[in-house]
LUMKE-493871 format. One record per residue (C-alpha): residue in one letter; x, y, z. Coordinates in steps of 0.25 Angstrom, whole numbers, plus 2048, in hexadecimal, padded with zeros to 3 digits. Example, Ala and Ser with C-alpha at 12.3 -4.5 7.8 and 13.67 -1.06 7.14 Angstrom:
2
a8317EE81F
s8377FC81D
***
This chain:
875
m0A2E3F327
t096E3C321
g092E30325
y08AE2431D
g07CE28323
g07FE3731F
g083E32311
l092E2D30D
s092E2F2FE
l09DE292F4
d0A2E332EA
l0B1E342E7
s0B0E3D2DC
h0B4E4A2E6
r0C4E442E4
g0CEE3A2DC
n0CBE392CE
r0BEE3A2C8
e0BAE322BB
g0BCE3C2B0
k0C5E442B7
n0D3E472AE
m0DDE4B2B9
g0EAE422BA
l0E6E372AD
s0F1E312A7
a0F5E35298
t0F3E26295
r0E4E25299
l0E2E34291
t0E7E2E285
c0E0E22287
f0D5E2C288
a0D8E3427B
l0DAE27273
l0CCE23277
s0C4E30275
a0CCE30266
i0C6E24264
e0B7E27269
e0B7E34261
d0BBE2D254
l0B1E21257
r0A7E2B259
l0AAE3224E
r0A8E26245
i09BE2424C
e096E33247
f09BE2F239
a093E21239
m088E2623F
y086E34237
g075E37237
i072E2D23E
p069E3124A
v071E31258
e067E2625E
d069E1D253
v079E1E253
l07AE1D264
g06DE14267
e063E17273
n06BE1427E
r078E19279
m072E26274
a06DE2A284
s079E2428B
a081E2F282
a078E39284
q076E38292
r086E3B294
f085E45287
t07AE4D290
r083E4A29E
d08EE51297
q088E5C28D
g07AE60292
g06DE5D28A
v06EE5F27B
s062E5B274
a068E51269
p077E4E26C
s07CE4925E
l083E3B25C
t090E4425C
d08CE4926A
l088E3B271
l093E3226B
p09DE37276
y093E3327F
v092E2527B
e099E18281
f0A7E1727A
a0A4E08277
d095E0A271
s09EE15267
f0A4E0A25F
e095E00261
i090E0C259
l09BE0D24F
n09ADFF24D
s08AE0024B
a08CE0B241
g096E03238
s08CE0422B
n08EE1322B
l09DE1122B
e0A7E0C221
s0AADFF221
r0B9DFE224
e0B6E09230
r0A8E00235
d0B1DF2235
f0BDDF823D
v0B4DFF249
r0ADDF1249
e0BCDE9248
n0C1DF3254
t0B5DF425D
a0BBDEA266
l0C9DF3268
l0BFDFE26B
q0B8DF7276
k0C5DF327C
l0C7E0327E
i0BBE02286
p0C1DFE292
v0CCE08290
r0C3E1428E
n0BBE1129C
r0C9E112A4
v0CCE1E29D
a0C0E242A0
h0BDE1F2AE
t0CDE242B2
r0CEE152B5
p0DBE0E2B4
l0E2E0B2A8
e0E6E002A3
f0F4DFA29E
d0F0DF928E
d0E4E0428F
l0ECE0F287
p0F3E0527D
t0E6DFF27A
v0DFE0D276
l0EAE14270
d0ECE05267
i0DBE05264
v0DBE15260
k0E9E13257
h0E2E0724F
f0D5E0F24C
s0DEE1B24A
d0E6E1423F
s0DBE0B238
a0D6E1222A
d0C9E0B22D
i0C3E15237
d0C6E25239
t0CCE28246
p0CDE36246
r0D0E3A255
c0D8E2C256
d0E0E3224D
q0E3E3E254
v0E4E3B264
l0F0E3025F
a0F6E3C256
e0F7E43263
l0FCE3926C
d106E36263
r10AE46262
d108E4B272
p103E3E27A
s100E49287
f0F5E4E27E
v0EBE44287
l0F0E4C295
g0E5E5728E
l0D9E4E28E
e0CEE4C297
i0C9E3D299
r0BBE3D295
f0B0E3428F
l0A3E3B28D
d09EE2E28E
v0A3E2A29C
p09CE312A7
t0A3E3A2B1
d09FE352BF
s09CE402C9
v09CE362D4
t0A9E2B2D5
r0AAE202E0
h0B9E202DE
n0C7E292DE
l0D0E202D8
p0DCE282D2
i0DFE262C5
p0EAE1A2C6
d0FAE1D2C1
f0FAE132BA
d0EFE1C2B0
e0FCE1D2A6
t0FEE102A2
g0F4E072A7
f0F2DFD2B1
v0FEDF32AF
g0FCDE62B3
r0F9DE12C1
k0EBDDA2BE
s0EBDCF2C7
t0EFDD82D3
v0E3DE32CF
r0D8DD72CD
a0DFDD12DC
l0DEDDE2E2
i0CDDE12DB
k0CCDD12E2
h0D0DD62F0
v0C9DE32F0
r0BBDDB2ED
g0BEDCF2F7
p0BEDD1306
y0CBDD8308
p0C8DE530F
v0D6DEB30C
i0DEDE82FF
s0ECDED2FF
l0F4DEC2F3
v104DED2F8
g112DEF2F1
d11EDF82EF
g11CE082EE
g118E0A2DD
i116DFA2DA
g107DFE2D7
k0FDDFB2E2
t0F6E092DF
s0F4E072D0
l0EEDF82D5
a0E6E002DD
l0E1E092D5
k0DEDFF2C8
a0D7DF42D3
a0CDE012D9
y0CBE052CA
e0C6DF62C6
i0BDDF42D2
l0B7E022CF
d0B3DFE2C0
s0AEDF12C4
p09FDEF2C2
d0A0DEA2D0
n0A7DF42D7
p0A5DF12E8
f0A9DFE2EA
d0A1E0A2EF
a0AEE132EC
v0BDE112EA
v0C5E1B2F0
w0D3E1E2EF
t0DDE242F9
t0EDE242F9
a0F7E27303
r102E2A2F7
n10CE342FD
s116E342F2
l118E342E4
l124E2D2DB
t128E382CF
a134E352C7
g13CE3D2D0
e137E3D2DE
i12EE372E8
k125E432E9
k11AE432F7
i10DE462F5
q108E512FC
g0FBE50305
a0FDE41304
v0F6E3830E
k0FFE3731B
d0F7E2B322
s0ECE22323
l0E3E2C326
g0E6E3731C
l0E3E2B311
l0D6E25317
r0D2E36317
a0D5E3430A
a0CBE2A306
a0C2E30310
e0C2E3E307
e0BFE372FA
l0B3E2F302
g0ACE38307
g0B3E47303
k0BEE5030B
n0B4E54316
a0B2E4531E
t0BFE43323
e0BEE44332
d0C1E35332
p0C5E2F325
m0C7E2032B
a0B9E1F330
e0B3E28323
v0BCE1F319
l0B7E13320
e0A7E18321
y0A8E1A313
m0ADE0C310
q0A2E06319
h097E0C311
f09EE0B306
k0A6E022FD
v0B3E082FC
l0C0E022F5
l0CAE0D2FC
i0D7E0B2F6
l0E3E122FF
d0EFE142F7
n0FEE142FC
l0F9E0F30A
e108E0F30F
t10BE1C312
v0FEE1D31C
l0FDE0E321
d0FBE11330
a0F0E0933C
k0E5E13338
l0E3E0D329
r0E5DFE32F
e0D9E05338
f0D2E0932C
l0D4DFB323
a0D0DF332F
e0C2DFA330
l0BFDF9320
p0AFDF731E
n0ABDEB315
g0AADEE306
s0B4DF8306
k0C3DF6303
v0D0DFB304
i0DDDFA2FA
i0E9DFE2FF
t0F6E012F6
s103E012FF
r110DFD300
i10EDF630D
g103DEC312
i0FADF131E
g0F9DE4323
a0EFDD7324
m0E2DDF322
e0E5DE0314
m0E5DD8306
p0F0DDB302
i0F5DDA2F2
r105DDC2F1
v108DE42E4
e111DDF2DC
p11BDE62D0
l117DE32C2
e117DD92BA
k124DDB2B0
g11CDD92A4
e112DE42AB
a11EDEC2B0
i123DF02A1
n116DF329A
l113DFE2A5
l123E032A3
r122E01295
s115E0A296
l11AE1429C
a125E16294
k11CE17288
i111E20290
r11BE28295
n124E29288
v12FE2628F
p13BE23284
a143E1E28C
l13CE12290
q134E10282
g13BE06279
v145E00285
s148DF2284
p13FDE628B
a14DDE4293
v14DDF1299
i13EDF329B
n141DE52A3
g14CDEB2AB
i144DF82B0
i138DEF2B3
e141DE92BD
k149DF32C3
t13ADF92C5
s135DEB2CA
a129DEC2C2
h122DF82CD
p118E012C5
l11DE0E2CC
y12CE0A2CA
i129E082BB
k121E162BA
w12AE1D2C1
f136E172BB
v12FE1C2AC
s12CE2A2B2
v13CE2B2B6
v141E282A8
q136E302A3
s13BE3E2AB
g148E3A2A4
r150E332AD
r157E252A7
p151E182AB
e15EE122B2
d15DE1E2BC
a14DE1E2BC
l14FE0D2C2
s15CE112CB
s152E1B2D3
g14FE182E1
l142E222E0
l139E1A2E0
l13EE0E2EB
d13BE192F3
y12EE1E2EE
c129E0E2EF
m130E082FE
s131E17307
n124E1730C
v126E08310
y134E05317
g130E0F324
y126E02327
i12EDF8328
s132DF2336
e141DF033A
s13EDE2339
g13ADE432A
r146DEC328
l14EDE132C
v149DD8324
l14BDE0317
r158DE231B
s15BDD331B
m154DD330E
q15BDDD307
t169DD830C
l165DCA309
t15CDCB2FB
g152DC12F5
t147DBB2FB
h145DB630B
n13DDAE312
q138DB231F
a142DA8327
e14DDAE320
l14BDBB324
a147DB8332
y156DB3335
l15DDBD32C
n155DC8333
d156DBF341
l147DC2341
d13BDBA349
v131DB5340
k126DC0345
r131DCC342
l133DC6336
q126DC5331
s120DD0335
a12EDD832E
i12ADCF321
l11CDD4321
e120DE3323
l12ADE1317
i11FDDB30F
t115DE5312
t11EDF130F
n122DEA302
f131DEA304
v12FDDA304
l128DD12FC
m124DC42FF
r125DB82F4
t11FDA92F6
a122D9E2EE
k11FD902EE
s127D852F4
g123D782F6
n115D762FC
s118D85303
v119D942FE
v128D9A301
t126DAA305
e132DB2303
y135DC1305
e13EDCC2FD
l13FDD92FC
s138DDF2F1
e140DE62E5
f13CDF42EA
a141DF12F9
l14DDED2F6
s151DF82ED
y14CE022F7
l152DFD303
e15EDFB2FC
k15CE0A2F9
h158E0E308
h15AE04313
p168DFC30D
v16CDF1318
s17ADF331F
e185DEB31B
e186DE7329
e17ADE1329
q17ADDB31B
h186DD4320
w17FDCE32D
l172DC8323
r17BDC331A
e184DB9324
r176DB632C
n171DB331E
s17EDA931B
t17DDA2327
l16FD9F326
f171D9B317
a17ED9231D
y176D8C327
g169D8831E
e173D82315
q178D7831E
i169D77321
a167D74314
l172D6A311
k170D6231B
s160D61316
k166D5A30A
r16ED5130F
d162D4B317
r153D51316
y14ED4631C
d156D4A32B
t14ED4F334
n155D5B337
s158D5C328
l14FD6B323
d14BD6B315
v150D79311
r149D80304
d152D8A301
a15CD95309
k14FD9C30E
d14CD8F318
f15AD9231D
s156D9A329
v149D9232D
a150D8432A
a15BD8B336
k14DD8E341
l149D8033E
l155D77340
e159D7F34C
a148D7B351
l14CD6D34E
s157D6C358
l14ED72362
i145D6635E
y14FD5C360
r152D6336F
g144D62372
e142D71372
l135D6F36A
g12FD7D36D
i13BD8436A
a13DD7C35D
l12DD80359
e12ED9035B
i13AD90351
i132D86347
q127D90349
d12FD9C344
a134D93338
t128D91334
e124DA0334
l131DA432D
a12FD98322
p120D94323
d122D8E315
y12FD85319
h12BD7631C
e137D74325
c130D7D330
f125D73331
r12BD67330
i136D6A33D
e128D70343
a124D60342
m131D5B348
a12FD64354
r121D5E356
i126D50355
a130D5335F
g124D58368
h11AD4C363
n112D5535E
f110D4C353
h104D5234C
g109D6034D
a116D59343
n10CD5533B
t106D61338
a113D67338
f117D5D32D
e10CD5E325
k10ED6E325
a11DD6B31F
l119D63313
g10ED6C312
l118D7430E
n122D6B308
s11CD5D303
d127D5A2F9
s131D5A304
s136D4B306
a13DD4E311
l130D55316
n127D4A313
w133D3F31A
f131D47326
y123D47328
a123D38325
r12BD3432F
f122D3C33A
l116D36336
i11CD28336
n125D28341
e11DD3334A
f10ED36345
g10BD27343
q107D27335
p112D1F32D
q109D1C321
v107D2B320
g116D2D322
l11AD24317
t112D2C30B
y11BD3630F
l128D2E30F
q122D2B300
r11FD392FD
a12ED3D303
a134D322FB
a12CD372EF
l132D442F0
d140D3D2F4
p141D302ED
r151D2E2ED
s14FD2F2FE
s153D22303
t14FD28312
i141D2A30F
r140D1E308
v145D17314
e13BD1C31C
i12FD19311
a134D0A314
k135D0B323
t127D11324
h122D0531A
q12ACFB324
q120D04330
l114D04328
g116CF3327
h118CF5316
d123CEC317
e124CE9308
l123CF8304
a12ECFB30F
r137CED30A
d135CF32FB
t13AD05300
c146CFC308
l14ACF42FC
s14AD002F2
l153D072FC
l15DCFA2FE
n15ECF82F0
s161D082EB
p170D0B2EB
e16AD182EF
t167D152FC
a174D18307
l177D0B30F
e174D1231C
i166D14316
k165D05311
s168D0031E
r15CD09325
v154D01319
l15ACF431C
e155CF3329
i145CF8326
y145CED319
v14BCE3322
k13FCE632E
s134CE7321
a139CD931D
m138CD232B
s12BCD832D
t124CD3322
a12CCC6322
s128CC5330
k119CC6330
l11BCBD323
y121CB132B
g117CB3335
a10CCB232B
s114CA4328
d117CAA319
y122CA431A
a124CA430A
g123CB530C
c12ACB6318
l136CB030E
e132CBA303
i135CC830D
l143CC1310
e147CBD304
s146CCB300
l14ECD030D
k157CC530A
d159CCA2FD
a15ACDA301
l163CD930D
e16CCCF302
s16CCDC2F8
l170CE6302
q180CEB303
g186CF330D
v17ACF5315
t17CCF3324
a171CEB32C
d16FCEF33A
d16CCE4345
l15BCE8343
v15DCE4336
r165CD8338
d15CCD4342
r151CD5337
v15ACCB32D
n15ACC1339
y14ECC133B
a14BCC032D
r154CB332E
s14ACAF339
l13DCAF331
s144CA6326
r149C9D330
g13BC9D334
v135C9B326
r141C8E323
l138C89330
k12AC8A32D
a128C8A31F
a125C7C319
d12AC8130B
d137C7D308
y13AC882FE
l137C93308
g142C8B314
r14BC8C309
a14AC99305
a149C9C315
i156C96317
a15DC9E30C
i158CAC311
n15DCA731F
i16ACA731A
s16BCB1311
l167CBA31D
a171CB5325
r17CCB731C
w177CC531C
l177CC7329
g186CC1329
v181CB5331
s17ECA5332
s171CA232E
a170C9C33C
e174CA8342
g166CB1348
a15DCA5346
d15ACA5355
r153CB5356
s145CB8354
y13DCC5351
g131CC9357
i129CD535D
v126CDB36B
k119CD5370
n118CD937C
i122CE3384
q121CE4393
s12CCF1394
e12BCF33A4
r12ECE43A6
g139CE239B
f134CD6393
g12BCD5387
f125CCB37C
v12BCC936E
k121CC2363
p129CBC358
a129CC0349
d127CB0346
g11CCAE34E
g121CA535A
p11DCA636A
d122CB436F
a12ECB7377
f132CBD384
f13CCC7384
h144CCF38F
a148CDD391
t158CD8392
d156CD0386
v155CDC37D
r161CE0376
p168CEA377
a164CED386
g159CF6388
e153CF437B
f147CEF381
a141CFC384
q13FD00377
l137CF4373
r129CF4372
v11ECED36E
g11DCE835E
s12ECEB35E
e136CE2355
i140CD835C
s14ACCD359
y14ECC4363
k153CB5368
m149CAC36B
i14DCA1377
i144C9A380
k145C9D390
s13CC9439C
g136C8E390
k131C9D38A
s135CA537F
r13ECB1380
a145CBB377
v152CBE37A
e15BCC8373
v153CD136D
w153CDD364
i14BCE6360
v149CE7351
e13ECF1350
r138CF935D
***
């Protein structure tokens, strides 16, 4: 191998298709050439006519004449004084109609005006001519554009176009005459050294159809930081065409970053109308592919170590290497080669199978429906297939649906019909499926085939959790199998937005399903087993969903979005059971598995939060709740659960209140949330807000009686907290206003059960009303206090004198070990002693804390105040 110091050089003209070479050109390209040549000849004739007798240098101008003369001499050798006729074919096409425009005074007015009015049309031919001349990929509308312009000139009575008339007539009589032409524009030089060996694109017949965004993405990635870019997709979906289109565009760009573009292919078969033909001498392994690349770069003699040689070329020159149909030779040696690529050089891969983390993959999807229709109609017209011309849109749509908009399928279908077979017979043939999928199935592991069989039996989209359950696979094996199926293009990955998250699901491609049904059908026994397993899961999932619908704010309820959550929900319920049994380690392992299977499912993180709370890891619980809300912030239940955690465990009741309010906004009819809001307001000292919330619930006919009983407790507690503060501040009018509101609220209730705690607090209200009567100097306040006391006694069902001996206060000090404490009366009286034996019911003394609210009877014993019959009002 010649080292770099010995003069490595790049010249790809020894192989491949050289510019100007006419082998393998399509009839479309040759037809474009014939039409372009015709209109050029007619324009030159008009120039000669208009410029007759004028010196050549005056017609062409100094610069044009010098360039044309140089090209003429290159082709024809030295001629002493070439004429205008000699030089015009060597004048650039764009210059020819500019010259004609400048000769307007020598033309008839109608011809002069026609040329000027149609100069813009002639300019449209320039990029098409460049593509034809330089063997560049044709665009879909190149031939129609050229044909329309030539017909426009031919049909006009304002200009004489004998050559256009002749070529159009010949095309009508015998379109195949173009096959004998050789493309050569005399003003376009034939380079002796080329910097590429790109083949003529297989889409040359119709031009490149659609997929402009994919081409742009491919070029962007080639120019970006990625050393390896892969085009991955089904066989026949157009990966090779995309690679060629992008390569030619890069090659012709003014800022082309590469010294050379090298094409090699490992294609080992061809699809014909009747069979799959093996290609003789096709590359059989990665070394063969690299040897082909080395020969393209350095000639046949430099192939002792093809991998090292190609890498050396790519080290010293910036090379864009295209490896086509890589799935047939994918092995460890090739991965080693790709891992050692030097900076600056790039590799484009086309493959039915992805190669892993070292690549930037671009998945190639079928054509858009409109693009596929254009391709079918264009092929039918170009190939003159009567059976496919003039058919209705409904029939065309049906064909496109059957072919799944795969370019190769469409081309093959047209070829089959062209050969004389009926369209319906072509569509029912399995030959294309075999061609597209047979090279790939052998790469799939047993786990992958297990997943395929479950997806064959239960068609449609599935998430990872479903597939793990159906196939009884653990997370790692399942994910490995899915990756394998995606890279082999048997399975398509779909993503959709759900709430704040992205849901990922998987389904068999249409080609894959058709191929599997034909060659690898699932046995009846296995189908039965899979359907039974799926039915069992569905029935269990329905129970979970029904429980959630009954009470979404129950900790044990799971928010199930649809049937695809059933298998993960079952795992999470198992984890919940373990949490309650204290087996947190196992529970967290199950939750982790569930999260890997369904990372978009917010309940995975909510149940994780419960496990963290049970283990007193409150910061971990908070993080888990935040992740859950990040996935589904619109869940009222999730906002509710997080709020209760913030209030009860995390010590942030004010923040928790905001989440409760958000939950209420999402579910405004939920009395459960509003009760918690009232309770939190009361806890934060927002007594007025707590009472307002309670009153709206108590006055609503939609609030259930059992809920009203809880609300009544919060309302009475909040009212008495405010009334007690006002009484202690000697604001007797304010105190009576609160007690009046309490009385009204109690009298408006019907059927609501008041527990002992509520009754005790109402007794406390009576105690305060009696205190106001005794202490207030205002007779009006005294009378109002008596009326409130009587009303409250009536509500309690006792005489107005009963309960007058009970007092209220908070525990000021407690000596738990010694069994006694002191209470600070709410009405500001002297502190009172109480003993553990005075607390009712027995044993409740251990529940008391400093600050606990209690009610009691006050007695004087041995000259000291003592509290007896002590009831705990609030711990």
